[in-house]
C-alpha positions as CSV (number, residue, x, y, z in Angstrom):
1,K,0.0,0.0,0.0
2,M,1.5,3.3,-1.1
3,L,1.1,6.9,0.1
4,I,2.4,10.1,-1.5
5,L,3.1,13.0,0.9
6,C,4.3,16.2,-0.6
7,Y,5.0,19.8,0.2
8,S,5.0,22.1,-2.8
9,Q,5.6,25.9,-2.6
10,N,4.5,26.9,-6.0
11,G,3.1,23.8,-7.7
12,T,6.2,22.4,-9.3
13,T,6.8,19.5,-6.9
14,K,3.0,19.0,-6.8
15,T,3.2,18.3,-10.6
16,V,5.6,15.4,-9.8
17,A,3.4,14.1,-7.0
18,Q,0.4,14.1,-9.2
19,E,2.2,12.2,-11.9
20,I,3.3,9.5,-9.4
21,Q,-0.3,9.3,-8.2
22,K,-1.6,9.1,-11.8
23,Q,0.8,6.2,-12.6
24,T,0.5,4.2,-9.3
25,G,-3.0,5.0,-7.9
26,A,-1.4,5.7,-4.5
27,D,-3.2,7.7,-1.9
28,I,-2.0,11.3,-1.8
29,E,-1.9,14.2,0.7
30,F,-0.2,17.6,0.6
31,I,1.7,19.1,3.5
32,E,0.8,22.8,3.9
33,A,2.3,25.6,5.9
34,V,-0.2,27.5,8.1
35,K,1.5,30.7,6.8
36,P,2.4,29.9,3.2
37,Y,5.6,31.0,1.6
38,D,3.7,32.9,-1.0
39,G,6.0,35.8,-1.8
40,D,8.3,36.1,-4.7
41,F,11.7,34.4,-4.8
42,G,13.4,37.2,-2.9
43,A,10.7,37.4,-0.2
44,T,10.7,33.6,0.3
45,V,14.5,33.5,0.7
46,E,14.4,36.5,3.1
47,R,11.8,34.8,5.3
48,W,13.5,31.4,5.2
49,Q,16.9,33.0,6.2
50,Q,15.2,34.9,9.0
51,E,13.6,31.6,10.3
52,Q,17.0,29.9,10.2
53,K,18.6,32.8,12.1
54,D,15.8,32.6,14.7
55,G,15.9,28.8,14.9
56,V,12.2,28.4,14.1
57,L,10.3,26.2,11.7
58,P,7.0,27.1,10.0
59,E,3.8,25.7,11.6
60,I,2.0,23.2,9.3
61,K,-1.6,22.1,9.0
62,E,-2.6,18.8,10.4
63,V,-1.6,15.8,8.2
64,K,-4.4,13.3,8.3
65,S,-2.7,10.3,6.7
66,N,-1.4,7.7,9.1
67,V,1.9,6.4,7.8
68,A,1.4,3.2,9.9
69,D,-1.2,2.2,7.3
70,Y,1.2,2.1,4.4
71,D,4.2,0.1,3.3
72,V,5.8,2.6,0.9
73,I,5.7,6.4,1.4
74,F,6.8,8.7,-1.4
75,L,7.9,12.0,0.2
76,G,8.2,15.0,-2.0
77,Y,9.6,18.5,-1.5
78,P,11.5,21.3,-3.3
79,I,15.2,21.6,-2.5
80,W,16.1,24.8,-0.5
81,G,19.8,25.3,0.2
82,G,20.7,21.7,-0.6
83,C,18.0,20.1,1.6
84,Y,14.3,19.6,1.8
85,A,12.1,22.7,2.5
86,P,11.3,23.7,6.1
87,P,7.7,22.4,6.2
88,I,9.1,18.9,5.7
89,T,11.5,19.4,8.5
90,K,8.6,20.4,10.7
91,Y,6.6,17.4,9.6
92,L,9.5,15.0,10.4
93,E,9.7,16.3,14.0
94,N,7.0,13.8,15.0
95,Q,7.7,11.0,12.5
96,K,10.0,8.0,12.6
97,F,8.7,6.0,9.6
98,E,10.0,2.9,11.5
99,G,10.2,-0.1,9.2
100,K,8.8,1.9,6.2
101,K,10.2,2.2,2.8
102,L,10.6,5.9,2.2
103,V,11.1,7.1,-1.4
104,P,12.1,10.7,-1.8
105,F,11.2,12.8,-4.8
106,C,12.1,16.5,-5.3
107,T,12.4,19.4,-7.6
108,F,15.3,21.9,-7.7
109,G,17.0,24.7,-9.5
110,S,20.3,22.8,-10.0
111,G,20.5,19.8,-7.7
112,G,20.0,18.4,-4.2
113,L,18.5,14.9,-4.6
114,A,21.5,13.2,-3.0
115,T,22.0,15.7,-0.2
116,G,18.3,15.8,0.7
117,T,18.2,12.0,0.7
118,Q,21.2,11.8,3.0
119,A,19.6,14.3,5.4
120,L,16.5,12.0,5.5
121,K,18.6,9.0,6.3
122,E,20.2,11.0,9.2
123,A,16.8,12.3,10.4
124,L,15.0,9.0,10.1
125,P,17.4,6.2,11.1
126,K,14.6,3.7,11.6
127,A,13.2,4.1,8.1
128,K,14.5,2.5,4.9
129,V,15.3,5.5,2.8
130,I,16.0,4.5,-0.7
131,E,17.1,6.1,-4.0
132,G,14.6,8.6,-5.2
133,Y,13.8,10.8,-8.1
134,G,14.6,14.5,-8.8
135,C,14.0,16.9,-11.6
136,R,15.0,20.5,-12.3
137,A,12.1,22.9,-12.2
138,A,13.1,23.9,-15.7
139,R,12.5,20.4,-17.1
140,M,8.9,19.7,-16.0
141,S,8.1,18.4,-19.5
142,A,10.4,15.5,-18.9
143,V,8.5,14.4,-15.7
144,P,6.0,11.9,-17.2
145,A,8.5,9.7,-19.0
146,E,11.2,10.0,-16.3
147,V,8.7,9.1,-13.5
148,E,7.5,6.1,-15.5
149,R,11.0,4.8,-15.8
150,F,11.7,5.5,-12.1
151,L,8.6,3.7,-11.0
152,I,9.1,0.6,-13.1
153,A,12.8,0.4,-12.2
154,G,11.8,0.5,-8.5
155,G,9.1,-2.0,-8.8
156,Y,6.3,0.4,-7.9
157,K,4.6,0.0,-11.3
158,E,4.5,-2.9,-13.8
159,G,6.3,-2.6,-17.1
160,T,9.6,-3.2,-18.8
161,I,12.4,-0.7,-19.5
162,A,15.7,-0.9,-21.3
163,T,18.7,-1.2,-19.1
164,M,20.8,1.9,-18.9
165,P,24.4,1.4,-20.0
166,D,27.3,2.3,-17.9
167,F,29.1,5.6,-18.5
168,S,32.4,5.4,-20.5
169,A,35.7,6.0,-18.8
170,S,36.3,9.6,-18.0
171,K,38.6,11.6,-20.3
172,P,39.7,15.2,-20.7
173,V,37.2,17.4,-22.4
174,T,37.5,18.4,-26.0
175,E,36.4,21.6,-27.6
176,S,33.2,20.0,-28.8
177,D,32.5,18.7,-25.2
178,V,33.0,22.2,-23.8
179,E,30.6,23.6,-26.5
180,I,27.9,21.1,-25.4
181,F,28.5,21.9,-21.7
182,N,28.3,25.7,-22.4
183,K,25.1,25.3,-24.4
184,A,23.5,23.3,-21.6
185,C,24.6,25.5,-18.7
186,S,25.3,29.1,-19.9
187,S,21.7,30.2,-19.5
188,Y,21.5,29.2,-15.8
189,Q,21.4,32.1,-13.5
190,F,24.5,31.2,-11.5
191,P,27.9,30.1,-12.8
192,L,28.4,26.3,-12.8
193,G,32.1,26.2,-13.3
194,T,34.5,24.9,-15.9
195,P,34.5,21.3,-17.1
196,S,37.7,19.4,-17.0
197,A,36.7,15.8,-17.8
198,V,33.7,14.0,-19.2
199,A,32.2,10.5,-19.5
200,S,29.3,9.6,-21.7
201,R,26.7,7.0,-22.5
202,E,24.1,6.5,-25.2
203,I,20.5,6.7,-23.9
204,E,17.2,6.4,-25.7
205,G,17.2,9.1,-28.3
206,G,20.5,10.8,-27.5
207,T,23.6,11.0,-25.4
208,E,24.0,11.7,-21.6
209,Y,27.2,13.3,-20.5
210,K,28.8,13.3,-17.0
211,F,31.0,16.3,-16.6
212,S,33.6,16.7,-13.9
213,V,33.7,20.4,-13.1
214,N,36.3,22.5,-11.3
215,N,38.7,19.6,-10.9
216,G,36.2,17.3,-9.4
217,S,34.4,19.6,-7.0
218,S,31.1,18.9,-8.6
219,T,29.5,16.7,-11.3
220,I,27.1,18.0,-13.9
221,Y,24.9,15.7,-16.0
222,V,23.9,16.9,-19.4
223,I,21.5,15.3,-22.0
224,D,21.9,16.0,-25.7
225,M,19.0,15.0,-27.9
226,P,19.0,15.5,-31.7
227,G,17.0,18.6,-32.7
228,K,17.1,20.1,-29.2
229,D,19.5,22.2,-27.3
230,P,21.6,20.3,-24.7
231,E,20.3,20.7,-21.1
232,F,21.8,20.0,-17.8
233,T,19.7,17.7,-15.6
234,E,21.5,17.9,-12.3
235,V,24.4,19.2,-10.4
236,V,25.9,16.9,-7.7
237,R,28.2,18.7,-5.3
């Protein structure tokens, strides 16, 4: 029996939650702040930083779902500062998810799936936190197909998928590699660094690149599909 719990500030993460619900038929409930973060980006960041400074968390409305009734819980959230948003932190204050399979999913500007998942493992040592799904807010059109692959691969939905090949050995970047990297990353609002090495693999319909950036301080994944501009899918720091 599966449950989807999700906090979404502006509807982006909600889109992923609803896609998971559509494809699995799982029960779903949304976590809501009593005082919503409903300002623009600057106002939201200002409030969040002030709450951090004051050591407070936002109050949330009552969550009616009883996790004890479920075997698998999909927990969704936007990534703020490399971790899950504060309403999730508040919700977890009174939750252990003991013996439950907890499947994270998140949306982000550049990355944060791995760091958010690690934070969940530390916060919920009695839960079985497993590999989750993340998507950049700029790539919402990719969600249906990616969620389907994720759900089938995890055994949450019936179906068959092609096995993803391993990445090639990493090698120094060439001029054409750098051109692909720049096309994928140059429009992002913050600098993402300089690629030094790259590995690649053929995926359905195109090529995926794994760039080592700033001498290994971060890894940036890029997808290049024929007829489309390359786009980066995630930064792992």
